C-alpha positions in Angstrom: 85.3 112.8 99.6 83.8 109.8 101.4 82.0 108.8 98.3 85.5 108.6 96.7 86.9 106.3 99.3 88.3 108.8 101.6 87.4 109.1 105.3 88.6 112.4 106.7 87.4 113.5 110.1 85.0 116.4 110.4 87.9 118.4 112.0 90.1 117.6 108.9 87.4 118.7 106.5 86.9 122.0 108.4 90.6 122.7 108.4 90.9 122.0 104.7 88.0 124.3 103.9 89.5 127.0 106.0 87.2 126.7 109.1 84.0 127.9 107.4 81.0 129.1 109.3 77.9 126.9 109.7 76.1 129.0 107.2 78.9 128.6 104.6 78.9 124.8 105.2 75.2 124.7 104.5 75.1 127.1 101.5 78.4 127.4 99.7 79.4 125.0 96.9 82.8 124.0 95.5 83.6 123.6 91.8 85.8 120.7 90.7 88.9 122.8 90.3 88.7 123.9 94.0 87.8 120.4 95.2 90.6 118.4 93.5 93.5 119.9 95.5 91.5 119.3 98.7 91.0 115.7 97.7 94.7 115.3 97.1 95.4 116.6 100.7 93.0 114.1 102.2 94.4 111.3 100.1 97.8 111.9 101.7 96.5 111.4 105.2 97.6 108.2 106.9 94.9 105.5 106.9 94.2 102.9 109.5 94.7 99.2 108.5 92.7 96.2 109.4 95.3 95.2 112.0 95.2 98.7 113.5 91.5 98.5 114.1 91.6 95.0 115.4 94.4 95.9 117.8 92.4 98.9 119.0 89.3 96.8 119.7 91.3 94.0 121.3 91.9 96.3 124.3 88.2 95.9 125.1 88.3 92.1 124.9 88.4 91.3 128.6 88.0 87.5 128.2 90.5 87.2 125.3 87.9 85.3 123.2 87.7 87.7 120.2 84.6 89.5 121.3 83.7 92.8 122.9 80.4 93.7 124.6 78.1 95.5 122.1 77.0 97.9 124.8 80.6 98.9 125.6 81.4 99.4 121.9 78.3 101.6 121.6 79.5 103.8 124.4 83.0 104.0 122.9 81.5 105.0 119.5 79.4 107.7 121.1 82.0 109.2 123.5 85.5 108.9 122.1 87.1 110.5 119.1 84.7 111.7 116.4 81.5 110.9 118.3 78.7 109.1 116.5 75.0 109.7 117.2 72.6 106.8 118.1 71.2 106.5 114.6 74.7 106.1 113.1 75.7 103.6 115.7 72.6 101.6 115.2 73.2 101.5 111.4 76.9 100.4 112.0 76.0 97.8 114.6 73.1 96.3 112.7 73.5 92.5 112.6 76.8 92.6 114.4 75.8 91.5 117.9 75.2 87.8 118.8 72.5 86.5 121.2 74.7 87.4 124.2 75.1 91.0 123.0 78.8 90.4 122.1 80.5 91.6 118.9 83.2 89.5 117.2 85.5 92.4 116.5 87.5 90.9 113.7 84.3 90.3 111.7 83.1 93.7 112.7 86.2 95.4 111.3 86.0 93.4 108.1 82.3 94.6 107.8 83.2 98.2 108.4 86.1 98.2 106.0 84.0 96.7 103.2 81.2 99.3 103.5 
């Protein structure tokens, strides 16, 4: 689904698949006829906009200068919502921090949305 431009949470995927066991997730396959209705469900989910993400990160902009501390952003990504692991965070943050360890969050959101 993600390769087709969708970004469902793991919780959403499990729900759509009927809460399969870990063994089923690792070993079962879907044919196209079973997959297509699931994709239509995910396509109907509300999606965040650029402004939504910028507004969410602005909360962490203590100085009001368009930046957030990279370390703080890493903590948020690893502890809130659908938690990311360190490898995923490193890949997402690559090249985003300036020499002071700050992230310009508007550019960061543009980067994420273009990937």
